[in-house]
N, C-alpha and C positions, 0 to 999 in steps of 0.2 A: 661846411657851407661857407662859401665865399661872400664877400660883402654885397654884391648885387642881389643875391638871394635874401639876405637878412633885410635888406632896404625893401625888397618886395613884400616880404612876409609883415614888416612894419606898416607898410601901405595898406596892407588888407586889414590889420589891426584898427586902423581909423583912430577912434578917440580911445581906445583901449578898454572899452566898457566889456564886461565878462558876459553881458547879453547879446553882444553882437554876433551875428551869424555869419558863416561864410558862405559864399556862392559855390555851386558846383565848378564853374570856371575857376574860380579862384583856387579851389583845392587842387584841381587838376594841373593848373600852371605850377603851384608849389611842388607838387610830386614830380613833375618834369624837371623842375629846377634843383631837386636835391639828387638828380641822376637815375630817375626810374624812366625806364622807356614807355612808350604811349600805352601799350598793353596792359603793362604791370600798374601804371598810374591808373588806368580805368578799372582794373580790379579792386584797387585801394578805395576809389570814389565810390564803388558800388557797395563795398563793405561799410563805408561811412554811412552811405544811405541806410542800410540794413540796421546799423546800430545807432543812427541818429547821432552822430558825433559832428555836428555842424556848428556848435557853439565853439568859438574861438580857443578858449582854454583846453578844451577836451581834443580838438583837432591837434593844436600845438603839442601836446603831449604825445598824441598818436604819431606825428610826423617826426617827433624827436627820436622816439623808440624806433621807427623805421629807418632813420637816417643813421642812428647808431648802429643798427644791423649792417646797413650797406658799408658804413666806415670799418667795421670789424671784417667784413668780407674783403674789402679792398686791401686791408692790412694784411691779411692771410695771404690774399694773392700776390701782394707785392713781396711778402717775404719768399714765397715759391719762386716768383720770377728772379728775385736777387739771387738765391742760391743757384738757380739755373744759369743765370748770367755770369756768376763768379767762377769762371771755369778753371783758374788755377786754385781757387778754395783758399785765397788769403784774406778774404772779409771784405775787400774793397774792390771797386770796379773801376778799372781803367777806361779811358775813353774809347778803346776798341772793344771791350767787353760791354759798355753802356750802348755803344752804337749797334752792336749786334742784336741786344734784346729789345731795344727801340724799334729796330727794322722788322724784328720777328712780331711785336705787339702792334705796331702802327707803320706798316710798310711804306706808306706814302710820304713819311716824315722825310724832309730834306736832310742833307749832311750839314747844312749851315745851321737849320733849326737844332739838330742833335748837339753841335758843338756848343751853341748859345745855352741850350738847355743844361748840358753837362757843366760848363762855367758857372751858371747860376745856382745850381744846386751842389756843387762840389766844395764850395767854401774856399777859405784860404789856403787849406792843405793841397787843393788840386785833385782830390780823389773822393769817390762816393762810397760811403759806408751804407750799412743797411738802412737806418734811420734816415738819412739824406735821401737814399733811393725812395722810400715810402712817401716822403714829402714830394719828390720830383713826379712819381707816379699820380700823386693826388692832383698835382699841378697840370699834368698832362690830361687827365680825366675831366678836370674843371674846364680847360680850354676846349676839349672836344665837345662838351656839353653846351659851352657858349656858342662854338662855331655852329653846331646843330640848331640852336635856337634861333641865330641871326638867320640862317637859311631858311627856317621856317618862316620868320618875320618878313625876310624879302619876297619869298614866294606869295605870302598873303597879300603882300602890297602889290605885287606884279599882278596876281590875280584880279584884285579889285580895280587896278587902272587899266587893265587890258578889256577892251570893249568887244564884245561879239560881233562877228561880221555879219552883215545883212546877205542873205541869199538870193 
């Protein structure tokens, strides 16, 4: 989870009281922030309703289990992507190998963004190993989630400010 998600969860905690109950909207927002799409988040909110996990302590344990499962899935997926990207099998990704896999995963990524990301995660040695690649993929995932949330927020703001036309 990134800093913004932790701040949002802290905000939901309020005074930290164990008896504090979470609203359906807060639960839904937290699920979206940890990377679940809308349909999966809705499934979890329904499961919470069925089992009565609305007390914050219970909810946070549930969310952390779900986040850990997602993290393990992303880690496994990133390992597979790394092996696929490492065309020469040397255990590191050159810029070209990195560019090829990023373009496969996220075709709209610009070359400038790919080079900037490569520079960011490759460190001082200038190459990306498997662990650095996993971190980089998590950064890409977090950025995609932030962008999706911002689009959703902008759309909601636009919809509220747009007035219906009189016929």
